[in-house]
C-alpha positions in Angstrom: -9.0 7.6 -22.8 -8.5 5.0 -25.5 -4.8 5.8 -25.6 -4.3 5.3 -21.9 -1.5 2.9 -21.0 -2.7 -0.3 -19.3 -0.6 -0.8 -16.1 -1.8 -4.3 -15.1 -1.0 -7.6 -16.6 -4.0 -8.5 -18.8 -5.9 -11.6 -17.6 -4.0 -11.8 -14.3 -6.1 -12.1 -11.0 -4.4 -9.5 -8.8 -6.3 -10.8 -5.7 -4.5 -14.1 -5.9 -1.7 -15.2 -3.5 1.5 -13.5 -4.7 4.2 -11.1 -3.8 3.9 -7.7 -5.6 6.5 -4.9 -5.9 4.6 -1.6 -6.0 5.7 2.0 -6.7 3.4 5.0 -6.3 4.5 8.6 -7.0 3.4 11.9 -5.8 1.7 14.1 -8.5 4.3 16.1 -10.4 7.0 14.3 -8.4 6.9 17.1 -5.7 9.0 16.1 -2.7 6.3 16.3 0.0 7.5 13.4 2.2 10.9 14.7 3.4 14.5 14.7 2.2 17.5 12.5 1.8 20.3 13.5 4.2 23.6 11.6 4.4 22.0 8.8 2.3 19.1 8.4 4.8 15.5 9.3 4.3 14.4 11.9 6.9 10.6 11.8 7.0 8.6 14.9 7.7 5.0 14.9 9.0 3.6 13.9 5.7 6.2 11.2 5.1 5.3 9.7 8.5 1.7 9.6 7.5 2.7 7.8 4.2 4.7 5.3 6.3 2.0 4.8 8.9 -0.7 4.1 6.3 1.4 1.5 4.7 1.5 -0.5 7.9 -2.2 0.2 8.4 -2.9 -2.1 5.4 -1.7 -5.1 7.3 -3.8 -4.1 10.3 -6.9 -3.6 8.2 -6.6 -6.6 5.9 -5.6 -9.8 7.6 -4.5 -11.5 4.4 -1.8 -8.8 3.7 1.8 -9.3 4.6 4.2 -6.4 4.2 7.8 -6.9 3.3 10.5 -4.3 2.4 9.2 -0.7 2.2 10.6 2.8 1.9 9.1 6.3 1.7 11.2 8.5 -0.6 10.8 12.3 -1.0 8.3 11.9 -3.8 7.3 8.3 -4.0 7.0 5.0 -2.2 8.3 1.5 -3.0 7.1 -1.6 -1.2 6.6 -5.3 -1.4 3.1 -6.4 -0.5 2.0 -10.0 -0.3 -1.5 -11.4 -0.5 -1.9 -14.7 1.3 -5.5 -15.9 1.7 -4.4 -19.0 3.7 -3.9 -16.8 6.8 -7.4 -15.6 6.7 -8.9 -18.9 7.9 -6.3 -19.2 10.6 -6.9 -15.6 11.7 -10.7 -16.1 11.8 -10.3 -19.6 13.3 -8.1 -18.4 16.2 -10.7 -15.9 17.4 -8.8 -12.7 16.4 -10.9 -9.8 17.6 -12.9 -8.6 14.6 -15.8 -7.4 16.7 -15.3 -3.8 15.6 -16.4 -5.0 12.1 -19.8 -5.8 13.4 -20.4 -2.4 15.0 -23.0 -0.6 12.9 -21.8 2.7 14.3 -18.2 2.1 13.4 -16.7 4.6 11.1 -15.4 3.2 7.8 -15.4 3.4 4.1 -17.0 1.2 1.4 -13.7 -0.5 1.3 -14.2 -1.8 4.9 -17.6 -3.3 4.1 -16.1 -6.5 2.6 -14.7 -7.4 6.0 -18.2 -7.4 7.7 -20.1 -10.7 8.1 -23.3 -10.8 6.0 -25.4 -11.4 9.2 -24.8 -12.5 12.7 -25.9 -16.1 11.7 -23.4 -16.4 8.8 -19.8 -17.3 9.4 -17.3 -14.5 8.8 -16.4 -14.3 5.1 -13.6 -12.0 4.1 -13.4 -10.9 0.5 -9.8 -10.7 -0.7 -9.2 -7.3 -2.2 -7.1 -7.0 -5.4 -3.8 -5.2 -5.4 -5.5 -2.2 -7.1 -8.1 -2.0 -4.3 -5.4 -2.3 -1.6 -3.4 0.5 -3.2 -6.5 2.5 -3.6 -7.2 2.2 0.1 -3.6 3.1 0.9 -3.6 6.2 -1.4 -7.1 7.4 -0.3 -6.4 7.1 3.4 -2.9 8.7 3.1 -4.3 11.6 1.1 -7.1 12.2 3.5 -4.8 12.3 6.5 -2.2 14.5 4.7 -5.0 16.9 3.8 -6.2 17.0 7.4 -2.6 17.7 8.5 -2.7 20.9 6.4 -1.3 20.0 3.0 -4.5 20.4 1.0 -2.6 20.4 -2.4 -1.3 16.9 -1.9 -2.1 14.4 -4.6 -0.8 11.0 -5.7 -0.1 10.4 -9.4 -2.8 8.4 -11.0 -2.4 4.7 -10.8 0.8 2.9 -9.6 3.5 0.6 -11.0 3.5 -3.0 -10.1 5.7 -6.0 -10.7 4.7 -9.6 -9.9 7.6 -11.2 -8.0 7.9 -14.8 -9.3 11.0 -16.2 -7.6 13.4 -15.8 -4.7 16.1 -14.2 -6.7 13.7 -11.5 -7.9 12.5 -11.0 -4.3 16.0 -10.5 -3.0 17.0 -8.1 -5.8 13.9 -6.0 -5.4 14.3 -6.0 -1.5 17.9 -4.8 -1.9 16.8 -2.1 -4.4 14.2 -0.8 -1.9 16.5 -0.9 1.1 19.3 0.9 -0.9 17.0 3.5 -2.6 17.8 6.4 -0.2 21.6 5.8 -0.7 21.1 5.9 -4.5 18.6 8.9 -4.6 20.7 11.0 -6.9 20.7 8.2 -9.5 17.0 7.4 -9.0 14.5 7.8 -11.9 12.3 10.0 -9.6 15.1 12.2 -8.4 14.2 15.9 -8.3 15.9 18.7 -6.5 13.8 20.6 -4.0 
């Protein structure tokens, strides 16, 4: 393990407000999510799950804002924003978070940070790091794909990230994501079925 490549920027707090470009690949780059046809991504059942779970992140975590996103045959690209300033406004406007107080609600350890400490304490939401958010995405996606019948599905370990620091970078990366299906044959992750 001492030779393992470090993927995150050392000393950077990945739970801070920022825009992040992320890429996560399927193990062995197997094209489980569908295919490119006429420069368009045609999602199969598993690709639709990968897409659905991306949007679930914003529903589950009120400080997450999702920007450009694409499911490719064997990977995903997306821009995810963490903005803790919207948490106060969400909690303050009375957004229905009552399901988080239900002791019988089904959830994972990842959901526990959303629950108030006690009925007498104000709601306090812990901001998850980018790694925790991607972990939630990959775990829930894998579970649903397994339940749909593809028991051999696995994500590649970890994911790639890039901190977006300016508008020009945001525009360039957004364009790259949007045009990724049209440029599939030149893509780093391109593999024939």
